C-alpha positions in Angstrom: 100.3 86.5 89.0 100.9 86.4 85.3 103.3 88.7 83.3 102.1 89.8 79.9 105.5 89.1 78.4 105.3 85.5 79.7 101.8 85.2 78.3 103.0 86.3 74.9 106.1 84.1 74.8 104.2 81.1 76.1 101.8 81.5 73.2 104.8 81.6 70.8 106.1 78.4 72.3 102.7 76.7 72.1 102.8 77.4 68.3 106.2 75.8 68.0 108.2 79.0 67.8 111.8 78.4 69.0 113.5 81.5 67.7 112.6 85.1 67.0 114.4 87.9 65.1 114.6 91.2 67.0 116.3 94.4 67.9 116.2 95.4 71.5 114.6 98.5 73.0 113.4 99.4 76.5 109.8 98.9 75.4 110.6 95.2 74.8 112.4 94.3 78.1 109.5 92.1 79.5 109.4 90.1 76.2 113.1 89.6 76.1 113.2 88.4 79.7 110.3 86.0 79.0 112.2 84.6 75.9 115.1 83.8 78.2 112.7 82.2 80.7 111.1 80.0 78.1 114.2 79.0 76.1 113.2 81.0 73.0 116.4 82.0 71.0 116.6 85.7 70.2 118.6 86.5 67.0 119.2 90.2 67.7 120.0 92.1 64.6 121.7 95.4 63.7 118.6 96.9 62.0 114.9 96.3 62.3 114.4 96.0 58.5 116.8 93.0 58.7 114.8 91.5 61.6 111.6 91.7 59.5 113.4 90.3 56.4 114.7 87.4 58.6 111.2 86.6 59.8 110.1 86.6 56.1 113.0 84.4 55.0 112.3 82.0 57.8 108.8 81.5 56.6 109.9 81.1 52.9 112.3 78.4 54.1 110.0 76.4 56.4 106.5 77.2 55.3 105.8 78.3 58.9 105.4 81.9 60.2 108.6 83.8 61.2 108.5 86.2 64.1 110.0 89.7 64.3 110.0 91.8 67.4 110.9 95.5 67.2 110.8 98.5 69.5 108.5 101.5 69.3 108.6 104.4 66.9 111.6 104.1 64.5 111.8 100.4 65.3 108.4 99.8 63.8 109.0 102.2 60.9 112.3 100.5 60.1 110.5 97.2 59.9 107.9 98.4 57.4 109.8 97.4 54.3 110.3 93.9 55.5 106.6 93.6 56.4 105.6 95.0 53.1 107.8 92.6 51.2 106.0 89.7 53.0 102.6 91.2 52.3 103.2 91.5 48.6 104.3 87.9 48.4 101.7 86.4 50.8 104.3 85.3 53.4 103.0 84.4 56.9 104.9 86.3 59.6 104.2 88.0 62.9 105.6 91.4 63.7 105.4 92.5 67.3 106.1 96.2 68.0 106.7 98.0 71.3 104.6 101.1 71.9 104.5 104.2 74.1 102.3 104.0 77.2 98.6 104.2 76.8 98.4 106.7 79.7 100.5 109.2 77.7 98.5 109.1 74.5 98.3 112.6 72.9 100.9 114.0 75.3 103.8 113.7 72.8 105.8 111.0 74.7 109.0 109.5 73.3 108.5 107.4 70.1 104.7 107.8 70.1 102.8 107.3 66.8 99.8 105.5 65.4 101.7 102.3 64.5 98.6 100.3 63.8 97.5 102.8 61.1 101.0 102.6 59.5 100.9 98.8 59.4 97.2 98.2 58.6 97.6 98.6 54.7 100.4 96.1 54.6 99.2 93.4 57.0 96.2 91.1 57.2 95.6 92.0 60.9 96.9 95.0 63.0 95.8 95.6 66.5 96.9 97.2 69.8 96.8 95.1 73.0 95.0 97.4 75.5 94.5 94.9 78.3 97.3 92.8 79.7 95.1 89.8 80.4 94.2 89.6 76.7 97.8 89.3 75.4 97.5 85.6 74.5 94.1 86.1 73.0 95.3 88.8 70.7 98.4 86.8 69.7 96.3 83.8 68.8 94.0 86.0 66.7 97.0 87.4 64.9 98.5 83.9 64.3 95.2 82.6 62.8 95.1 85.6 60.4 98.7 85.0 59.4 98.2 81.3 58.6 94.6 81.1 57.4 93.3 81.6 53.8 95.9 83.5 51.8 98.8 83.8 54.2 100.4 87.1 55.1 102.0 89.3 57.8 100.2 90.5 60.9 101.1 93.2 63.5 100.6 93.4 67.2 101.2 96.7 69.0 101.9 96.2 72.7 102.2 99.4 74.9 105.0 99.3 77.4 102.6 100.0 80.4 100.5 97.0 79.3 103.7 94.8 79.2 104.8 95.9 82.7 101.3 95.3 84.3 101.0 91.8 86.0 97.5 90.3 86.0 95.7 87.6 88.1 95.9 84.2 86.6 92.2 83.9 87.0 91.7 86.9 84.7 93.6 85.2 81.8 91.2 83.3 79.4 92.2 79.7 79.0 92.8 79.6 75.2 94.5 76.9 73.2 95.7 76.9 69.6 93.1 75.9 67.1 93.7 74.3 63.7 90.7 73.7 61.4 90.0 70.0 60.9 89.2 70.5 57.2 90.6 72.8 54.5 88.4 74.1 51.7 88.0 72.3 48.4 86.3 73.3 45.2 83.0 71.7 44.1 83.3 68.4 42.2 81.8 70.0 39.1 84.6 72.5 38.8 87.2 69.7 39.4 85.7 67.7 36.6 85.6 70.7 34.2 89.3 71.3 34.9 90.1 67.6 34.2 88.1 67.8 31.0 90.5 70.5 29.8 93.6 68.6 31.0 92.4 65.4 29.3 92.4 67.2 25.9 95.7 69.1 26.5 98.6 68.6 24.2 101.2 70.7 26.1 100.0 71.4 29.6 102.1 73.0 32.3 101.7 73.8 36.0 102.8 77.2 37.3 103.3 76.6 41.1 103.5 79.4 43.6 103.5 80.2 47.3 100.1 78.7 47.8 101.5 75.3 46.9 104.3 75.7 49.4 102.3 77.1 52.3 99.5 74.5 52.0 102.2 71.8 52.5 101.4 70.3 49.1 104.9 69.3 48.0 104.2 65.5 47.8 100.8 66.1 46.2 102.3 68.3 43.5 104.8 65.6 42.7 102.2 62.9 42.5 99.9 65.0 40.3 102.8 65.8 37.9 103.7 62.2 37.5 100.1 61.0 37.2 99.2 63.5 34.4 102.8 63.7 32.9 102.7 67.4 33.3 105.8 69.5 33.9 105.8 71.8 36.9 107.4 75.3 36.7 107.6 77.5 39.7 108.2 81.0 40.9 111.0 81.8 43.4 108.8 80.8 46.4 108.0 77.4 45.1 111.1 76.4 43.1 112.0 72.8 43.9 108.5 71.7 44.9 109.3 69.2 42.2 113.0 68.4 42.0 114.5 70.3 39.0 116.7 67.4 38.0 113.7 65.1 37.7 111.5 64.6 34.6 108.7 66.8 35.7 110.6 69.6 37.5 111.1 72.4 34.9 112.4 75.4 36.8 111.3 78.9 36.1 108.0 80.1 34.5 110.0 81.6 31.6 110.8 78.1 30.3 107.2 77.7 29.1 107.4 80.6 26.6 111.0 79.8 25.6 110.4 76.1 25.0 107.4 76.8 22.7 109.8 77.6 19.9 111.3 74.1 20.1 108.5 71.9 21.2 105.8 72.2 18.7 104.3 75.3 20.1 103.7 77.0 23.5 101.7 75.6 26.3 98.0 75.1 25.5 96.9 74.7 29.1 98.3 76.4 32.1 97.4 75.4 35.7 98.0 78.3 38.1 98.6 76.4 41.3 98.6 78.8 44.2 99.9 81.5 41.9 98.3 84.8 41.6 97.6 86.5 38.3 100.1 89.3 38.0 103.0 90.7 36.0 104.2 87.3 34.7 100.9 85.5 34.6 98.5 88.1 33.4 97.9 89.4 29.9 100.7 92.1 29.8 103.9 92.1 27.7 105.8 90.2 30.4 103.4 87.3 30.8 104.7 83.8 30.3 101.2 82.5 29.5 100.5 82.5 25.8 97.3 84.4 24.7 95.6 81.3 23.3 96.2 79.0 26.3 93.4 77.8 28.5 93.9 78.7 32.2 92.9 76.7 35.3 93.5 78.7 38.5 93.6 77.1 41.9 93.6 79.6 44.8 92.3 79.7 48.3 91.0 83.2 48.0 88.0 83.8 45.6 89.0 87.5 45.0 92.3 86.3 43.5 90.6 84.4 40.7 90.9 86.2 37.3 92.6 89.3 38.7 93.6 90.6 35.2 92.7 87.9 32.8 89.9 85.5 31.9 90.1 82.1 33.7 88.6 79.1 32.0 88.1 77.1 35.2 88.3 78.5 38.8 89.1 76.1 41.6 88.7 78.0 44.9 90.3 75.9 47.6 93.4 74.8 49.4 96.1 73.6 47.0 96.8 70.3 48.8 93.2 69.4 49.2 92.3 70.4 45.7 95.1 68.3 44.2 94.1 65.3 46.3 90.5 65.6 45.0 91.7 66.1 41.4 93.8 62.9 41.5 90.9 61.0 43.0 88.6 62.2 40.2 91.2 61.7 37.5 91.4 57.9 38.0 90.0 56.1 35.0 90.5 59.1 32.7 92.7 58.8 29.6 95.3 61.6 29.5 97.5 62.1 26.5 101.2 61.1 26.5 103.1 64.4 27.3 106.6 63.0 27.6 107.8 64.7 24.4 106.7 68.0 25.7 108.2 67.2 29.1 111.6 66.4 27.5 111.5 69.5 25.4 111.2 71.6 28.5 114.0 69.7 30.1 116.2 70.4 27.0 115.3 74.0 27.1 116.3 74.2 30.8 119.7 72.8 29.9 120.1 75.1 27.0 119.3 78.2 29.1 122.0 77.2 31.6 124.5 77.0 28.8 123.4 80.1 26.9 126.4 82.2 28.0 128.9 79.3 28.3 131.3 80.6 25.7 131.5 84.1 27.2 131.7 82.7 30.7 134.7 80.6 29.8 137.0 83.7 29.9 139.1 84.0 33.1 138.7 87.7 33.3 136.8 89.9 33.3 134.5 87.5 35.2 131.2 86.9 33.5 128.2 86.9 36.0 126.8 83.7 34.5 130.1 82.0 35.3 129.9 83.1 38.9 126.3 81.9 39.3 127.2 78.6 37.6 130.1 78.0 40.0 127.8 78.5 43.0 125.2 76.0 41.6 127.9 73.5 40.7 129.5 73.6 44.2 126.2 73.0 45.9 124.9 70.4 43.4 121.4 71.0 44.7 122.4 70.2 48.3 121.9 73.5 49.9 119.9 76.7 50.0 120.5 79.5 47.5 119.5 83.1 48.2 119.6 85.5 45.3 119.5 89.2 45.9 119.8 92.0 43.3 118.3 93.0 40.0 120.5 91.3 37.4 122.2 89.2 40.1 119.0 87.4 40.8 118.4 86.8 37.0 121.9 85.3 36.5 121.5 83.0 39.5 117.9 81.9 38.6 119.1 80.6 35.3 121.9 78.5 36.8 120.3 77.2 40.0 119.1 73.6 40.3 116.7 73.3 43.1 115.6 70.0 44.6 113.2 71.0 47.4 110.8 73.8 48.1 112.3 76.4 50.3 115.8 75.9 48.9 115.7 79.0 46.6 114.9 82.4 48.1 114.6 85.7 46.3 112.7 88.9 46.3 109.2 89.0 44.8 106.6 91.5 43.7 108.0 94.3 45.9 111.3 94.0 44.2 113.0 94.6 47.5 116.8 94.6 47.5 118.9 94.0 50.6 117.2 90.7 51.5 120.1 88.5 50.7 122.0 88.5 54.0 118.9 88.5 56.3 117.3 85.7 54.3 120.5 83.7 54.4 120.7 84.1 58.2 117.1 83.0 58.6 117.5 80.1 56.3 120.5 78.8 58.2 118.7 79.3 61.6 115.7 77.4 60.2 117.8 74.6 58.5 121.2 74.4 60.3 121.9 71.1 58.5 121.9 72.9 55.1 124.7 74.8 53.4 123.4 78.3 52.7 125.0 80.5 50.0 123.6 84.0 49.2 124.6 85.8 46.0 124.1 89.5 46.2 124.7 92.4 44.0 127.2 95.0 45.3 124.3 97.5 45.6 122.3 95.1 47.6 125.3 94.2 49.8 125.5 97.7 51.1 122.0 97.8 52.4 122.3 95.3 55.2 126.1 94.5 55.4 126.1 95.1 59.1 124.2 91.9 59.6 127.6 90.1 59.2 127.9 91.2 62.8 124.7 89.4 63.6 125.9 86.2 61.9 129.3 86.3 63.6 127.9 87.0 67.1 125.4 84.1 66.8 127.8 81.8 65.0 125.6 81.4 61.9 127.9 80.0 59.2 126.5 81.4 55.9 128.4 82.3 52.7 127.6 85.6 51.0 129.0 86.0 47.5 129.1 89.6 46.3 128.6 90.0 42.5 130.7 93.2 42.5 130.2 94.9 39.1 130.7 98.3 40.7 127.2 99.6 40.1 123.5 99.1 40.1 123.7 96.9 37.1 120.2 96.7 35.9 119.8 100.5 36.1 123.2 101.2 34.6 122.6 98.9 31.6 119.1 100.2 31.1 120.3 103.8 31.0 123.1 102.9 28.6 120.5 101.3 26.3 118.1 104.2 26.5 120.4 107.3 26.7 123.9 106.2 25.7 127.1 105.3 27.5 127.8 108.9 28.6 124.4 109.3 30.3 124.7 106.9 33.2 123.4 108.8 36.2 123.2 107.6 39.8 124.0 104.0 39.0 127.8 103.8 39.5 129.5 102.4 42.7 133.1 102.0 43.6 135.3 98.9 43.7 134.4 98.4 47.4 136.2 95.7 49.4 133.2 94.1 50.9 135.4 91.2 52.0 137.4 93.6 54.2 134.2 95.0 55.7 133.0 91.5 56.5 136.4 90.6 58.0 136.1 93.7 60.2 133.0 92.0 61.8 135.0 88.8 62.3 133.9 86.9 59.1 136.0 84.7 56.9 136.9 86.8 53.8 137.9 86.1 50.2 138.7 88.4 47.3 138.4 87.1 43.8 139.5 88.8 40.5 139.8 85.8 38.2 137.2 83.1 37.3 139.6 80.3 38.1 139.7 81.5 41.7 135.9 81.3 42.3 135.6 77.6 43.1 138.6 77.4 45.5 137.3 80.5 47.3 133.8 79.1 47.7 135.1 75.8 49.0 137.4 77.6 51.5 134.4 79.7 52.7 132.1 76.8 53.1 134.8 74.8 54.9 135.7 77.7 57.3 132.7 77.0 59.6 132.3 80.8 59.9 130.1 83.4 58.3 132.0 84.2 55.1 132.1 86.9 52.4 133.5 86.1 48.9 133.8 89.4 47.1 134.0 88.7 43.3 134.9 91.5 40.9 132.8 90.9 37.8 132.5 92.5 34.4 130.8 95.9 34.8 129.9 96.0 31.1 128.0 92.7 30.9 124.2 93.3 30.9 121.7 90.6 31.4 119.5 90.2 28.3 116.5 91.0 30.3 117.9 94.5 31.1 118.2 95.3 27.4 114.8 93.8 26.6 113.3 96.2 29.2 115.1 99.3 28.0 114.1 99.8 24.4 113.9 103.6 23.8 111.2 103.6 21.2 108.3 106.0 21.5 105.8 105.7 18.7 102.1 105.6 18.0 101.3 107.1 21.4 103.1 104.4 23.3 106.3 104.3 25.3 108.5 101.4 26.4 108.7 101.9 30.2 111.4 100.4 32.3 110.3 97.0 33.7 106.7 97.3 32.4 107.0 97.2 28.6 105.0 99.1 26.0 102.3 101.3 27.5 100.0 104.0 26.2 101.1 107.5 27.1 99.0 109.0 29.8 97.0 112.1 28.7 96.3 114.6 31.5 93.4 117.1 31.4 
């Protein structure tokens, strides 16, 4: 006889899964027992949102799906934000939810609801397992959906009576994992059209995104960059895909528009490499692509091509396979010397890191850029940085030097705060050889601070640095710019001793009030061998320039400057 829980966990093991992130519930007992039987490590959390965030962070670190297991009803609803965050950023993960018994449908049993309907809009695949003998079959379907095409989260709903019903071995279909032998590539004619544009380019640049990471294209991206002398910028998911201390590793997308002022002009060709067209790559006021630039877009999903802007050449295919074909077709072509442009971007990167150096030299109040710089300098590219918070992420993104893909994690299009501690735990579980430091705003810290308990119980030695400016900084500074200093509403927090909270869970704790104390506190935290919290009291009156840029109060000519989105036409209602 076969147990459905064992069928499920054996399927996980067959896919190389060795750890899952979960919060227990009676609906899940057979799965937990099966994990113990098969040697799968359970990282049990204090909140289901954290479990989902951990599965997300695991995937961002490794390029492989993370797995979250949550109980029925509120367990599933609590996980929704983490699943939605993965969906918005095209991150592969598997979320497995307990469910009330099938036999009690429409009888108002405990924790009963249509969980598939809830998850369907934010997953690639959402199903209920209705027959115990098909447990493995449904898991493999879910896994294929999570990892094929544009990646994303999937959801399996398993009723408790299904999980507790043993089945005859003969009734279980003999299914094996299947990986396609060949990934899709664009037609040669499209490849040649893209190379024609690149051959004439004066200031080309690559914008690399999650598609490059999840296709396993790190080596191909590096070869392509060197072959064409083309700098590679990246979003948070792909930073480090080309080492940022190397000639062709440029850092953030923003460098392209900033460097244009000092490098003979902005980019004239942009290659979107597994990067969707959106807020920072479309045609809106926040786009880093200049209006006159030619755009080549590589994406595995045809519907992602030209979402909100014209594309000069569309290359529909897997990033790794597309780059391999492009390099093969590029041999014998004469590309221009782009090293002056490459060096200009490198100089801009260094200048951006030093932009606030004079202000950051003060010992107190502590400038946020100084805090971020100390973290980057302690790690020296040898570690994983997790950035969580509005302005906190911006300060850290400017200072981070990232050498490998998966070594910089941050929130994406959902703008989801509270990911810092869960992402850090997942990153350390995935890469125990790496030092992991998470910098979080004090607002973000409060959302999942109980996960220090998870880190302590499971002996996961991460360092969490709290940028404690006693408020929701981006909101506070935006309100001050729009409405005045006396009209800050709902954006202030207290001088909370997050270090003492963490210590209460058993973590190493540091409290920092002067800039000169940051480095020694970080070094002690890293050397402690324990989960650690470094609570740093920073300047509450120091806005990031982006916050001010997004908060201009002007309303004129039927347009208004909206927070985050820039100038928009006023909406007229009938």
